[in-house]
N, C-alpha and C positions, 0 to 999 in steps of 0.2 A: 574384544576377543572375537575372532571370526568363526562362524559356525555355518556349515553347509548342510542342507537337507535336514533341518531340525525336526523335532517331534511335531511341531505345527505343520510343516510341509508334508511330512509323512502321513499325518492324520488326514489332511485334506486330500492327498492323493490315494490313500488306502481306504476307500469307502467300504463299509460293511453293510450288507443288506439284512434287514430285519426278517426273522422267521415269520412274522405276522404280516408281511407286506401283502397287499391285495393282488399285485400282479407278479407272477413268478419271473425271475430273471432267466434269460437264456443260458443254457448250460455249455455252450461252445461258441468259439469265435464265428463259426459259420452261422449259428443261430442269431448271433448279435447283428449280423449283416442283413438278416431277413425279417427280424421282429422288432417292433417298437418296445422300448423299455419305459416303465413308469416306476419311479422311486417315490413312494408316498411321503408326504410331509410328516415330520415327526418320527420317522423310522431310523434316523441317524442321530446319534448323540452329539450335542455341542460340547465344546471344551473351552477352557480359559486359555488365552494367549500366554505363552510362557513368559515369566517375569524377566528372563535374561534377554528377551527380544522385544519387549513392550514396556512402556511406562503407563501405569494406570490400569484400569479394568477393561479388558478386551475379551469379547466372546466370539468364538469361531463356530459357524454352523456349516459342516461339510455338505456339499451338494452332489458333485460328480467327479469322477476320475477321468484321465485321458483315455480316448479310444483310438483305434488305428487311424480312423479318418477324421478325428477331431482331437488333435494331440494337445489338449489342455484340460486342466482340472479346474473346478470352481468351488467357491465357498462364499457365504455371507460372513462378513466380519463387522461386528458392532463395537464401536469405541464409546466409552463413557466420556463426559466432558473432560477435556485436556489430556485424554489418553492418546497415545500415538505409538507407532512402530519405532524401532531403532532404525538407523541408517542401514540400507541394504541395497543389493543389486539383484537382478534376475538374469541369468545367462540366456534365457529364451525370451525375455521381455515379459511384460504384464499389462493387462487391460483392466481398469477399474470402472464400474458404473455405480455412481452414487444413487442410492435408493431412498434414503431418509436422512434428515438432519443437515447440519452444516459442518463441513470438514475443512482441513488444511492439508496442503501438500507442498513439498519443496524439493527441487533438484539441487544437488550440491553446487554451490556457487551462485545460485539464482535466488530470487525473492520467494517468500512464502505466498502461496496463492490460495484463495478461498474456493471451495468446491461445494456445490449444492445439488439437490436431487435432479437427476436427468443429465448431469455432467458426465462425460466419458473421458477418462485419462488413459493415455497410452504412454507407458514407460519403455523406451527401447532397451534392448539387451545391454547389460553392463553399465547402465546409468545409475549412479548413486542417488538415492532419494529416500524420503520418508512420507508417511501419510497418517492422518489421525483426525480426531474431533477438534472443533473449535473450543475455546475456553468455556463457553456457557451452553453447549449443545452436544447431544449425542450425534453420532454419525454412523450410518451403515452403508457399506458398499459391497457390491458383488465383485469379487476378485477372480480373474481368470488367468491362470498361469500355466505356461507350457514348459516341460522339462527339456533340457539340453544335455546330452551325455549323462542322463540320470540325475541331473541337478536342477532344482527350481529356484533356489535362493541362496545368496551368500550374505549372512548377517554381519554387521559391523558394530561400531560403537553406538551407545544410546544417544538420542537427541537430548541435549542438555536443556535445563530450564531457561538458560539465557538464550539459546538458539530458538526455542519454542516461543519465548516471550518477545522476540523481535517483531512479531506480528501484532498489529493493533487493528481492531475491528473498524472497517470503513464507517466514518461518521455519517449519519443521516443528515438531510437538510435541517438546519436549525436556524430559527429567526430569519429566514430568507437567505441565509448563506448556504450555497450548495457545497458539495464536497470539494470542488475546485477552489472556491474562495477560502474554505477552511484550510486547505493545503497551502494557499498563499500565506496565510497567517503564520503557520509553523515554519515554512521555508524561510520567510523573512526574519522571524524572531530568532531562530537558531543561527542564521547567518550573522545577524547583528551581534549576538552573544558569543559567537565563535564556538558554539557547541556542535562540533562536527559529527560525532556519532549519532546524535539526535537528528542532525540535518540530513545525514545519509538516509535514515528511515523516512523523514519527511519528504525527501525528494522522490523516493520510491512510491510513497503514498500519493504524492501529487501527480506523478505520471500515471499511476493506476487509476486515479480519479478523472483523468482526461486532460490535464494540463499538457500542452505541447512542449517540445524541447525548446523552441524559441520563446515561448512565454516564460518558462523558468529562467532562461538566459537573461531575459529582460529584467526579471525581478532581481537576479543576482548582480547585474550591471548597475541597476538603480541603487542598490544597497551601498555602493561605494560612496555615494553622495551623502549618506546618513551615517554609515558605520566605518567608512574609510576603506582605502584600497586593500590593506592586508586582509581584513575580514572578507571582502568581496572576492579577492583572488583565491583565498583558501576555499571559499564556497564553490567557486567555479572549478577548481581542481577536484574537489570532492564530487561535483556533478559529472565531470568527465569520467571519473572512475566508476560511478554508478551506471552511466550509460554503457561503458565497456562491459561491465558485469552483466547487465541485462541483455546486451547483444550476444554475449557468449552463451547465455541461457536461452537464446532463440527468441527474445522479446524485441520486436521492432516498434519503437515508439514513434508517434507522429511528430514530424519535424515542425509543422505549423508554418504560417507565412512569415517571411522576413518583413521588417519594417519598410514602409515605402519611403522614398526620398523626401526630405524636408521641402517645404514650399520654396520655390526659386524666386518668388516675387518680393520677399522680404528677408532681412537678416535674422540670425538666431536671436539677437537682442530684441528685435521688433516682435518676432514670434513669441519669445519668452515673456515679454512684457504683456502681450495680449493674453497668453495662457494664464499667467499669474493673476491678472486682473479677473479673469473669468473664474478661476479657482477660489480666490479670496472673496469675490463678490464686489470688490472695489479696488482702486489702485493701492498698491502697497504704501503703507505709511508707518515707518519704524525709525527709532532714534539712530540706529546704526547706519541708515542710508546716507545721512549727511556726514556722519562721523567717518565712515569708511565707504566711499562710493564704489571702490573696486569690488567689495564683496557683493554689493547690490547688483553690479553689472554681471558678475560671475553667476549669481543666482538666477538672474533673468535670462541671460544668454545661454548658459550651459544647462542648469538644472531644468528650468521651465521651458527653455527653447529646444536644446539638443536632445534632452532626455524625455521630457513630457511631450515633446513634439513627435516622438516615434509612435506609430499607430498600431503596433501589433500587441499592445497591452492596454486595456481600457483605463481611463482615469480612475474609475472606481477601484479596480484591482491595484493600481499603483498606490492609491491612498490606503487600501487595506494593508498592503505591504509596508508602507511608511509608518502607519500607526503601530503595527506589530513590532517593527524594528525599534521605534522610539520607546515603546513600552519596555524594551529589554536593555535600554541604555540608561545609565545614571545621570541625573542632573539635566534631564531634557523635558521637564514638566511643561515649560512654556511652549516648546515646539510641539509636544504631544497634544497639548490643549488646542493649539492652532490647527493641527492637522485633523483632529476630531471634527472641528468646525468645517474645515475644507472638505472632509469626507461627506458631510451632510450636503455641502454645496454640489457635490457630484451626483447626488441622488441616494446616498446611503441613508437609511432611516434609523431612528432610534432603536428599533427592533434589530436591525442589522448590526449596529454597533454593540448592542448588549450581547448579541450572539458572538461577536468577535471577542468580547471579554470572556464569555463562557469557554471559547476555544483556548484562550490564553490560560484560563484557570485549569482546564482539563489536561492540557498537553504541554504547557510551557512553565507555569509557576504561579503560585498564589499571590506573591508580592507584585508581580507584573500585572496580574489581573486586578488586584485591589487598587493599584495606582491608576490604571486606566479607567476603572469604574468611578473613582473619585473625581477625576478630571472630566469625565463625560458628564457627570451630574452638574459640574460647574458650567460646562458649555451649554447644556440644555436649559439651565436656569437663566443664563445670560440671554439666550435666544428667545425666552418666553417673556422677557420684559418689554 
């Protein structure tokens, strides 16, 4: 239901002066232009944000009303954890200054963004949005809103729990894995599993964490070698849609460098054989090589040559992606065990890999994490002999 100029707005705009105020208010418009006004703290009563326009507990502290030469009113608004406004627009726009706590805000069609003390948010006229507190923090902002043709706000539908819950708190560095590497885990895992709604959020999280567009493209391209073309292409299509949505919301993501050309002094097979040997720590020796030489040539020339030879994604990141993907595929224990060892050959430490397991457990699934944990223990035991 749409509501224009609600009790909330009217209360913010209709400030009443206390009879006990220490400084008298000017009595005429002419006086106001010549005299400084002081409205003492505590002389205006706060009120609760109306339930029809807010979810959760919200407290509004009126501050000032529009003046002829300053055509905007102001109020402090405090949201308890997980409290938020309904979707709404402002005919004359609105500026918010976060003063305390951690909050969230979202423009219709865009990602949810975190806001912190000192952040200033400008919402242009007519732009549908909401704002409120993060799940585990209160948040206070100074809201400054100007009327247009007597209106300051148009209220719309409530922000649903599903819409609010689409935001996940950025993960801190854990076990030596920074936010970028943690995002690689979830992007690769959800791509391999074909879990596109979760992938959409993981892609947004990865971009917000600083992964470039071309780095994510490389992850999704590499995934076809482990999860197949259908999963890879579905993920690429999802990524294209995410980028379009972010561009429409005014978010310009860093493209990042393209991969350099492969070396011209040796073939993909020669390069791949060299790369595979470095990753494994020794020349490949597997029963399938003699049984099916073609698959060995494809692995060396294409996977380890054409793909691992591309230099705009590090080998460590490629192995993080591969481990996460294999953790989400059934019947891949042997390959997952092998790539856990390869990951350590690229410089990933036991601490890094245990952190990767933690990310799987927190964001992907307990079964995937348990499998990876078990196989990692086997790899570590074999390397200690």
